[in-house]
C-alpha positions in Angstrom: 12.4 74.3 111.0 15.4 72.0 110.7 17.4 75.0 109.5 16.3 77.1 112.5 17.2 74.4 114.9 20.5 73.8 113.2 21.3 77.6 113.2 20.4 77.9 116.9 22.5 74.9 117.7 25.3 76.2 115.6 25.1 79.5 117.4 25.2 77.8 120.8 28.2 75.7 119.8 30.0 78.8 118.4 29.2 80.7 121.5 30.4 77.9 123.8 33.6 77.5 121.7 34.2 81.3 121.9 33.7 81.1 125.6 36.1 78.2 126.0 38.6 79.9 123.8 38.4 83.1 125.8 38.8 81.2 129.0 41.8 79.3 127.6 43.3 82.6 126.4 42.8 84.2 129.8 44.3 81.1 131.5 47.4 81.4 129.2 47.8 85.2 129.4 47.6 85.5 133.1 50.8 83.5 133.8 52.4 85.5 131.0 51.5 88.8 132.6 52.6 87.5 136.0 55.9 86.5 134.5 56.4 89.9 132.9 55.6 91.6 136.2 57.9 89.1 138.0 61.0 90.2 135.9 63.8 91.6 138.0 63.8 95.4 137.5 67.4 96.7 137.1 68.7 100.2 136.7 72.3 100.6 135.5 74.2 103.9 135.2 76.4 103.2 132.1 75.7 101.4 128.9 78.6 99.0 129.6 77.1 97.8 132.9 73.6 97.6 131.4 74.8 95.5 128.5 76.6 93.1 130.9 73.5 92.8 133.0 71.3 92.0 130.0 73.8 89.3 128.8 73.7 87.7 132.2 70.0 88.1 133.1 68.5 87.4 129.7 64.6 87.3 129.8 64.6 87.1 133.6 65.4 90.8 133.9 64.5 94.2 132.5 67.3 96.8 132.4 67.2 100.5 132.1 70.5 102.4 131.4 70.6 106.0 132.7 73.4 107.1 130.3 73.0 106.6 126.6 75.4 107.1 123.6 77.5 110.2 123.8 76.8 110.9 127.5 79.7 111.8 129.8 79.4 109.9 133.1 81.8 112.2 134.9 79.4 115.1 134.6 76.1 113.3 134.6 73.5 114.2 137.3 70.4 112.2 137.9 67.1 113.5 136.5 63.7 113.3 138.1 62.7 110.3 135.9 66.0 108.6 136.9 65.2 109.0 140.5 61.7 107.6 140.0 63.1 104.6 138.1 65.7 103.9 140.8 63.3 104.1 143.7 61.1 101.5 141.9 64.0 99.2 140.9 64.8 95.9 142.6 68.5 96.5 141.9 70.7 99.5 141.0 74.1 98.9 139.5 76.6 101.8 139.3 80.2 101.8 138.5 81.9 103.5 141.4 85.6 104.5 141.5 84.5 108.1 141.3 83.2 107.7 137.7 79.7 109.0 138.5 81.3 111.8 140.5 78.1 114.0 140.6 75.9 111.1 141.8 78.0 109.6 144.6 76.1 111.3 147.4 72.8 110.3 146.0 73.8 106.6 145.8 75.1 106.7 149.4 71.6 107.8 150.5 69.7 105.5 148.2 71.7 102.5 149.4 70.1 102.9 152.9 66.7 101.7 151.5 67.5 100.1 148.1 69.8 97.4 146.7 72.6 99.5 145.3 75.9 98.0 144.2 79.1 99.8 142.9 80.3 96.9 140.7 83.7 98.2 139.7 84.7 98.5 143.4 84.7 94.8 143.7 87.9 94.7 141.6 91.2 93.7 143.3 93.0 96.9 144.1 96.3 95.7 142.6 94.5 95.7 139.2 93.6 99.3 139.5 95.7 102.3 138.3 96.2 105.0 140.9 94.7 108.5 140.3 97.5 111.1 140.0 95.4 114.0 141.2 93.5 112.4 144.1 94.8 110.4 147.0 93.2 107.0 147.5 91.3 107.3 144.1 91.7 105.2 141.1 91.3 105.5 137.4 87.7 104.3 136.8 88.0 103.3 133.1 88.5 99.6 133.7 86.3 98.5 130.8 89.1 99.5 128.4 90.9 96.3 129.3 88.6 93.3 128.7 90.7 91.1 131.1 90.0 93.5 134.0 86.4 94.1 132.9 85.7 90.4 133.5 86.0 91.1 137.3 83.2 93.6 137.0 81.0 91.2 135.0 81.4 88.7 137.7 80.4 91.4 140.3 77.3 92.1 138.2 76.4 88.4 138.2 76.9 88.2 142.0 74.6 91.2 142.5 71.9 89.7 140.4 72.2 86.3 142.3 72.0 88.1 145.6 68.5 89.5 144.7 67.3 86.4 142.8 69.1 83.4 144.3 66.6 81.1 142.6 68.1 82.1 139.3 71.7 81.3 140.3 72.2 78.4 137.9 70.9 80.4 134.9 72.9 83.5 135.8 76.1 81.5 136.3 75.7 79.7 132.9 75.0 82.9 130.9 77.9 84.7 132.7 80.3 81.8 131.7 79.3 82.1 128.1 79.6 85.9 128.1 83.1 85.7 129.7 84.1 83.3 126.9 83.1 86.0 124.4 85.0 88.6 126.2 88.1 86.4 126.3 87.9 85.8 122.5 87.5 89.6 122.0 90.5 90.3 124.1 92.6 87.7 122.2 91.7 89.4 119.0 92.4 92.9 120.3 95.8 92.0 121.7 96.8 90.2 118.5 95.7 93.0 116.2 97.3 95.8 118.3 100.6 93.9 118.5 100.9 94.5 114.7 101.2 98.3 115.2 104.9 99.2 114.9 106.4 99.9 118.3 107.4 103.5 117.4 103.8 104.2 116.5 102.2 102.9 119.7 101.2 106.3 120.9 97.5 107.0 121.5 96.6 110.7 121.8 93.0 111.4 122.7 90.7 113.9 124.3 91.0 112.7 128.0 92.8 109.9 129.9 90.3 107.2 129.4 92.7 104.7 127.9 95.3 104.0 130.5 94.1 100.5 131.1 94.1 99.9 127.4 97.7 101.3 127.2 98.9 99.1 130.1 97.4 96.0 128.6 98.7 96.5 125.1 102.0 98.3 125.6 100.8 101.7 124.2 101.8 105.1 125.5 98.6 107.0 126.2 98.3 110.7 126.2 95.1 112.6 127.1 94.7 116.3 126.6 92.5 116.4 129.7 92.9 114.4 132.9 91.1 111.2 133.8 87.9 113.3 134.4 86.5 115.4 131.6 85.7 118.0 134.2 89.4 119.0 134.1 90.3 121.6 131.5 93.2 121.5 129.1 95.0 124.8 129.3 96.9 126.6 126.5 100.2 125.5 128.0 99.1 121.8 127.9 98.0 122.1 124.3 101.3 123.8 123.3 103.3 121.1 125.0 101.3 118.4 123.1 101.8 120.2 119.8 105.5 120.1 120.3 105.4 116.4 121.2 103.4 115.6 118.0 105.9 117.5 115.9 109.1 116.3 117.6 108.0 112.5 117.6 106.3 112.8 114.2 103.0 111.5 115.5 100.6 111.6 112.6 97.2 110.6 114.0 95.2 111.5 117.0 91.7 110.3 118.1 88.4 112.0 119.0 86.0 110.4 121.5 82.3 109.9 121.1 81.4 111.4 124.5 83.9 114.3 124.7 84.1 117.5 122.7 86.7 117.4 119.9 87.7 121.0 120.5 91.1 120.3 122.1 91.9 117.7 119.5 91.2 120.2 116.7 93.5 122.7 118.5 96.3 120.1 118.4 95.8 119.5 114.7 95.8 123.2 113.9 98.9 123.8 116.1 100.9 121.1 114.5 99.8 122.4 111.0 101.1 125.8 112.0 104.5 124.2 112.5 104.5 122.4 109.2 103.5 118.9 110.6 100.3 117.2 109.4 98.2 115.4 111.9 94.9 113.7 111.0 92.1 112.3 113.1 92.6 108.5 113.2 89.0 107.9 114.1 86.4 108.3 116.7 86.7 106.1 119.8 84.2 105.0 122.3 85.5 106.0 125.7 82.9 106.6 128.4 79.9 105.4 126.4 79.0 102.8 123.8 77.4 103.3 120.4 73.8 103.5 119.4 71.3 100.9 120.9 70.6 98.1 118.4 74.0 98.3 116.7 77.0 96.1 117.2 78.9 99.1 118.5 76.1 99.6 121.0 77.3 96.5 122.9 80.4 96.2 125.0 81.9 93.6 122.6 81.3 95.9 119.6 82.6 98.9 121.4 86.0 97.3 122.2 86.1 95.7 118.8 85.6 99.1 117.2 88.3 100.7 119.3 90.9 98.0 118.8 90.3 97.9 115.0 90.3 101.6 114.6 93.5 102.2 116.6 95.3 99.3 114.9 94.4 100.4 111.3 95.1 104.1 112.0 98.5 103.6 113.5 99.9 101.2 110.8 98.8 97.8 112.1 96.8 95.1 110.5 93.2 94.3 111.4 90.1 93.3 109.4 88.3 96.4 108.2 85.0 95.3 109.8 86.5 94.0 113.0 86.7 90.6 114.6 83.3 89.4 113.5 82.9 91.5 110.4 80.1 93.5 112.0 81.6 97.0 112.4 79.7 99.7 110.6 82.8 101.8 110.1 86.2 102.0 111.7 87.5 105.4 110.5 
């Protein structure tokens, strides 16, 4: 009898405890779900913009990047899933300066109903490099100079604050910390690249993505194609560059992660036919970062990789694994 009473009481207690636990769990989980649903939904075109937004927004935002590793933004067109994501987003961040050339009309229309910001167009015009082929257009590859990229990071911060003013203090604090990291990266890159002999400071790559890099670090930059990968390198252009490699005894050229290496291979073969050996100095990140989850898949890692690879390939001195010893490979 006592055992039955005890068992019944025990069952009642366990049942009551389970009910209390379930209620407590529900009470805890509901705010968590609400918090998750309350996150600012951001869509960014390039990986560089998405990375900056994540660094600034932290846990308060969720970011989707439209263009992943190896994707060429000059030729990219929005997909159906991209359109769905952007129409549901609280904020859309795109680069501007004619980088996403195939999407400009879409963004103009979308901006009539959604929060759409071209973050690179907030840069002071005197910091931009004019476009040789188009009047009133500028070279969009501003991320190649970390000092200039800081202006874009600030514009991303301001866009986030505009949508979520209650998060101003947090966004400003995280931006300040991120800018300090960018400044440290820039100091490393400038110091390393300065060790390259002056006569070797010639960067030959697939397209003109490195003009801001060249201006910041006193490098001559030669792209086989123009600023946009949509321009084609003709046989005459390739022949001219083969002669340049031979005459100036340039021994290394660079491929890009988001551009075909066909033209670079043509240069190497053309120089070899004239008795001059040219090697690939490494693969550089130009219009896209590395794989997600890797150091090179961040803006800091992308620029560290480029600076380290260029320095070492052209006779300068830089740590094999980069500024923080985190590079996977540099050649």
